[in-house]
matplotlib code that plots the C-alpha trace (Angstrom):
import matplotlib.pyplot as plt

x = [104.7, 106.5, 107.6, 104.1, 102.9, 105.8, 105.0, 101.4, 102.5, 104.9, 102.1, 100.0, 102.8, 103.0, 99.3, 99.5, 102.3, 100.3, 97.6, 97.9, 97.1, 97.7, 96.0, 92.8, 92.6, 93.1, 90.6, 87.9, 88.2, 89.5, 88.7, 92.4, 95.0, 98.1, 100.3, 99.1, 100.0, 103.2, 106.1, 103.7, 104.7, 102.4, 104.3, 103.6, 105.7, 103.8, 100.5, 101.5, 102.4, 99.2, 96.6, 98.2, 100.1, 97.1, 96.7, 100.4, 100.8, 98.0, 99.6, 103.0, 101.6, 99.6, 102.5, 104.8, 102.2, 102.3, 106.0, 105.5, 102.5, 104.2, 107.2, 105.0, 103.2, 106.0, 104.0, 101.5, 104.2, 105.2, 108.4, 110.8, 112.6, 112.6, 115.9, 117.6, 119.1, 116.3, 113.7, 115.3, 115.9, 112.2, 111.2, 113.3, 111.8, 108.3, 109.3, 110.9, 107.7, 105.7, 108.2, 107.8, 104.1, 104.3, 106.6, 104.6, 101.0, 98.9, 95.7, 96.5, 98.5, 101.9, 102.6, 103.4, 105.8, 109.5, 108.8, 110.7, 107.9, 107.2, 110.9, 110.9, 108.1, 110.1, 113.4, 111.5, 109.9, 113.2, 115.9, 114.3, 117.3, 119.3, 116.1, 115.0, 118.5, 118.1, 114.7, 116.5, 119.0, 116.2, 114.4, 117.6, 118.5, 114.9, 114.8, 118.1, 117.7, 113.9, 114.4, 112.6, 114.5, 117.9, 116.9, 115.7, 119.0, 121.2, 119.2, 119.4, 123.2, 123.4, 121.6, 124.3, 126.8, 124.5, 124.0, 127.6, 129.7, 127.5, 125.4, 127.9, 125.3, 126.8, 123.8, 125.0, 121.5, 120.9, 124.3, 123.8, 120.3, 121.4, 123.9, 121.1, 118.9, 121.5, 121.9, 118.1, 117.5, 120.2, 118.5, 115.0, 116.0, 117.9, 115.5, 115.6, 119.4, 119.2, 116.8, 119.0, 122.0, 120.0, 118.6, 115.1, 114.0, 111.0, 111.3, 108.8, 107.1, 105.4, 108.8, 109.5, 108.5, 105.5, 107.7, 110.0, 107.0, 105.7, 109.1, 109.6, 106.1, 106.7, 110.0, 108.3, 105.5, 107.8]
y = [112.9, 112.8, 109.2, 108.0, 109.9, 108.5, 105.0, 105.5, 106.7, 103.8, 101.4, 103.1, 102.8, 99.0, 98.7, 100.4, 98.2, 95.1, 95.7, 92.4, 93.7, 90.5, 88.3, 90.4, 90.8, 87.1, 86.1, 88.7, 88.5, 85.0, 83.1, 82.1, 82.7, 83.8, 82.3, 78.8, 79.2, 79.9, 80.8, 81.0, 84.6, 87.5, 89.9, 91.6, 89.2, 86.1, 88.0, 88.7, 85.1, 83.7, 86.4, 88.2, 91.4, 93.7, 92.4, 92.2, 95.9, 96.9, 95.1, 96.6, 100.2, 99.7, 98.1, 101.0, 103.5, 101.8, 102.6, 106.1, 106.9, 105.4, 107.7, 110.7, 110.0, 112.2, 115.2, 114.3, 115.6, 119.2, 118.8, 117.4, 119.9, 118.8, 117.6, 117.3, 114.0, 113.4, 114.0, 111.5, 108.9, 109.0, 108.7, 105.6, 104.1, 104.7, 103.1, 100.1, 99.7, 99.5, 97.0, 94.8, 95.1, 93.9, 90.9, 90.1, 91.3, 91.2, 90.9, 87.5, 85.5, 87.3, 85.6, 88.3, 89.2, 90.2, 93.9, 95.0, 97.2, 98.8, 99.4, 101.1, 103.4, 104.2, 105.2, 107.0, 109.3, 109.9, 109.8, 110.0, 110.7, 107.5, 105.5, 106.5, 105.6, 102.2, 101.8, 102.3, 99.6, 97.3, 97.7, 97.2, 94.0, 92.7, 93.3, 91.5, 88.6, 88.3, 87.6, 89.9, 88.6, 89.1, 92.6, 93.5, 92.4, 94.1, 97.4, 96.9, 96.6, 99.6, 101.8, 102.2, 102.8, 105.6, 107.1, 107.0, 107.5, 109.2, 111.5, 111.6, 111.6, 112.6, 111.8, 108.8, 107.2, 107.3, 105.7, 103.0, 102.3, 102.0, 99.3, 97.6, 97.6, 95.6, 93.1, 92.8, 92.0, 89.3, 87.9, 87.9, 86.4, 83.4, 80.9, 82.9, 82.8, 79.0, 78.7, 81.0, 78.8, 75.7, 77.5, 76.9, 80.5, 81.4, 84.2, 87.0, 85.7, 88.9, 90.4, 87.5, 86.9, 84.6, 81.7, 82.1, 82.5, 79.1, 77.5, 78.9, 78.0, 74.4, 74.4, 75.9, 73.3, 70.4]
z = [-2.9, -6.2, -5.6, -5.1, -8.2, -10.2, -9.2, -10.3, -13.7, -14.1, -13.3, -16.0, -18.5, -17.6, -18.1, -21.5, -22.5, -21.4, -24.0, -26.0, -29.4, -31.4, -28.8, -28.6, -32.4, -32.9, -30.4, -31.3, -35.1, -35.8, -32.7, -32.5, -29.8, -31.9, -29.1, -30.1, -33.8, -35.8, -33.6, -30.6, -30.1, -29.5, -31.6, -34.9, -36.9, -35.8, -36.2, -39.8, -40.3, -38.8, -39.8, -42.8, -43.4, -42.7, -39.2, -38.7, -39.7, -37.4, -34.5, -35.3, -35.3, -32.1, -30.3, -31.4, -30.1, -26.7, -26.3, -27.6, -25.4, -22.3, -22.7, -23.2, -19.9, -18.4, -19.5, -16.7, -14.4, -14.0, -12.0, -14.6, -16.8, -20.5, -21.9, -18.5, -17.3, -14.8, -17.5, -19.9, -17.2, -16.2, -19.8, -20.1, -17.0, -18.4, -21.7, -19.9, -17.9, -21.2, -22.6, -19.5, -19.9, -23.5, -22.6, -19.5, -20.1, -17.0, -19.1, -20.7, -18.3, -18.6, -22.0, -24.5, -27.3, -27.5, -27.1, -30.3, -31.6, -28.2, -27.8, -31.2, -30.1, -26.9, -28.7, -31.5, -28.8, -27.0, -29.7, -33.2, -35.4, -34.8, -34.5, -38.0, -39.4, -37.8, -39.4, -42.7, -41.7, -40.7, -44.0, -46.1, -44.1, -44.4, -48.1, -48.6, -46.1, -45.7, -42.0, -39.6, -36.6, -38.2, -39.4, -35.8, -34.3, -36.9, -36.4, -32.7, -32.7, -35.0, -32.6, -30.0, -32.8, -34.1, -30.6, -29.5, -32.6, -35.2, -33.1, -30.2, -27.5, -24.1, -21.9, -19.9, -19.5, -23.3, -24.0, -21.4, -22.6, -26.3, -25.2, -23.2, -26.3, -28.2, -25.3, -24.9, -28.5, -28.4, -25.3, -26.6, -29.9, -28.7, -30.3, -33.5, -33.5, -33.1, -36.0, -38.1, -37.4, -38.3, -41.4, -40.0, -39.5, -41.5, -44.1, -44.9, -47.9, -49.2, -50.1, -52.5, -56.1, -56.6, -57.7, -54.7, -52.3, -53.5, -53.1, -49.6, -48.6, -49.5, -47.6, -44.5, -44.6, -45.1]

ax = plt.figure().add_subplot(projection="3d")
ax.plot(x, y, z, "-o")
ax.set_aspect("equal")
plt.show()
C-alpha cells in the first residue's frame, strides 16, 4: 500500500515540477514562447533576458518553490520518521521528480529548463545551511564575472565541499546527492561551457554600469 501511495506522491511532485512558469507567463502576458527567444531555454535566466528582470525574478522564485514544495510533499505521509535515512531519501526522490518535471514538463511538450532553480528549492528544503553558503558563493561569482551559468556551476561544485568537509554530513544519501548535483550542473551546462570557452556567453547586464551595459549590449547584438 505504501508503495502505491509513494508512487502517487512522486507523480504529484513531477506534475508540480512540470509547471512551465516562464512559458506560461511569456505566452499569456507577452504572446511569446520564451523557448523561441534568447538562449531558447525555459529557465529564469532566459526569461530575464527576454522579458526583463521582474519577470525573470518571478520565474526564479516560482521555480524554486516547485522544488521546495515537492520535497515537503513527504508530510502527506505518516510512515516516515523525520531526519532518518528513509525520510531524507524519499525527500530526495520527490525533489528529483520535480527537477525531471522542470526539465521535461508534460504540459508543454517536454521542453523545459535546466532545473537549477528547482534544484535550489530542493536542497534548501533538505539541507539549508550549506545551501545558503552556496547562495553567497553564487552571488559573489555573479557580481565578479556577470555570468549566471558560471556562477551556478561554481556554487554547484562548492555544495559537496560544504556538505562533506565543512558540515561533515554523514548521511550517505546526502553526500551522494551533493556529488550528483555537481555532475548534473556540469551536464546541463555543456552549451554554456562551450560559449564561455569561446567568450560568447552573454553577461547579466543589469549588474553593470550604464556605459558597460551599452558596450556589452552592442557586443551581444553584433
